[in-house]
N, C-alpha and C positions, 0 to 999 in steps of 0.2 A: 504494500500500500504506500509506503514511504517513497519508493522509487517512482511510482506513478505520479504522486503529488509533485515531486521534484521535476519530473519530465514535463508535466503539464505547466508548471511555473516557468520552466525554461522556454517552452513553446510560446506561451503568452508573452513573456518578456521579449522574445525575438520578434513577434508580430508587432508589438508596441514600438520597439526600436526601429523596425523597418518602416512603419507608418510615420514615425517622427523624422526619420532620415528623408523619406519622400517629401514630407511637408517642407523641410528645410531646403531641399534641392529644387523642388518645383515652385515653392513659394505659396503662401496662403491663398492669394487671389486665384492662381491657376488651379490649385487643389479644389477650391470651392466650385470653380467652373466645371471641373471634371466630375465632381460629385453631383452637383445640382443643375448643371446646364448653363445656358446663356443667362447672365445676370440682368440683362435688359428685359424688363417685364412689359415694356411698351407704354403707350399713352393712356392717360385716364380718359375714358369715353364719356363725355357729357351727355350724349344722346341716350345712353343706358348706364347711368351712374351706379357703380357698385364699389363697395369697399372690401378690403380683406375681412375674412371672418375671424381673424385673430387680432389681438391688440398690438399690431406691428406696423401700423400705417398712420398717416396724418393727412387730413384734407382741409384746405382753406380756400374759401371762395367769396367773391363779391356776390351779394344777394341777387337771386334770380338766375345764377349760372349753374347751380348744382341742386336744382329742385329734386326732391324725392330721396335725398340722402343726407345723413347727419354730417354736419361740418364741425371741425374742431375750433375754427376761428373764422368769423366773418371779416372779409377784407373790404376796404373802401373802394370807391371809384378813384381812378388815377387820371391825372391830367395829361400824362404822356400818351403818345401814339402807341399802338400795340408793339411796333418794332422797337421803339425807344425803351419801352418798359422791359421787353425781353433783354435788351442790351444791358440795362441796369441790373436785371436779375443775374445775368451772366457774370457781371463784375462782383455782385454780392455772393453768389455761389462760390466763386473762386477765392473770395476772402474768408468765408466761414468753413469751407470743407477742404481739409488738407489733402485728402486722397480723392480726386475727382477726375472724371473723364466725360466730356460731352459725347453723346452717342447718336444723336439725330444728325441728319445730313445738312441741316441749316437751310433746307429748301423752303421752309415756311418761316418767314421772319417773325411771325407772331407766336411761335412755339419753340420750346427748348426742352431737351431731355438729357439727364446726366446719370451716371453711375457714381455713387460715392461709396467709400469703404470705411469701416471702423479702423481706428489706428492700430490696434494690436493684432487682431485675428483677420482683418480685411474682409469682414462680412459685407456683402454687397447690398445696396439699397438703390432703387430706381426713383428718381425725382423728375416729375414732369410739370411743366409750366405752360399755360395757354393764356395769352392776352386777347381779350375780346372787345372789339369796338362796340360801345353801347349807344343806344338811341339818343342819349343826352349829350353826345359828343365826347364823353369820357371813355376810359378803358377799364374794363373789369378784368379780374385775374382768377384763374383756377390754379392752385398749387397742390400737388399730390405727391407724397413720398411713401414708399412701402418697402419692407424688407423682403428679400428673397428667401432667407433662411431663418428658422427659429419661430417659436410661438409668439414671443413678445420681444420688442426691441428696447424695452426700458424707457420709452419716451424719446429715443434719439431722433426719430424722424420728425416729431413735433418740435423738438428743440432746434433742429437744423432749419426747418421752415420758418419758425419764429425768428431766428437770427437773420435769415434772408429778408423777410418782410420788415423787420425792424430797421434794417439798413435802407430799405426803400423809403421808409417813413421819415428818414433824417432830412 
């Protein structure tokens, strides 16, 4: 019985060591992509608004743009054009998120989408922004961030979006 336990412990230790070595060699970001797939979860769809079923997302909207879904924070109307507002969001995202990559092609100047990663383990989050011209001549905003991995993100997506929006309000 003692040899079996020792053999089992050696096998488990070897598996853990191999996994750790792979994580170090491949890096956390690539490892998560190999395990969970593409970290880009796509755009938030205002025509059929739906949030994650887990507490790992955050949604902020100008009233009237996200009807039928609970928002975490109502956003004001902005005096910028949609294109200028997205430009300001790009600057704010780069200032508040140390591990960031813009993943949309930039073809729609009123939208932007980013992958951000947590500092230590590089867990990926998708962040999407859509600036919408309103009938009153102002611009509304939809900001949505969601985690690809895990049940809860500990409020990190909400904190990041709050930091971006707070920079816009300066």
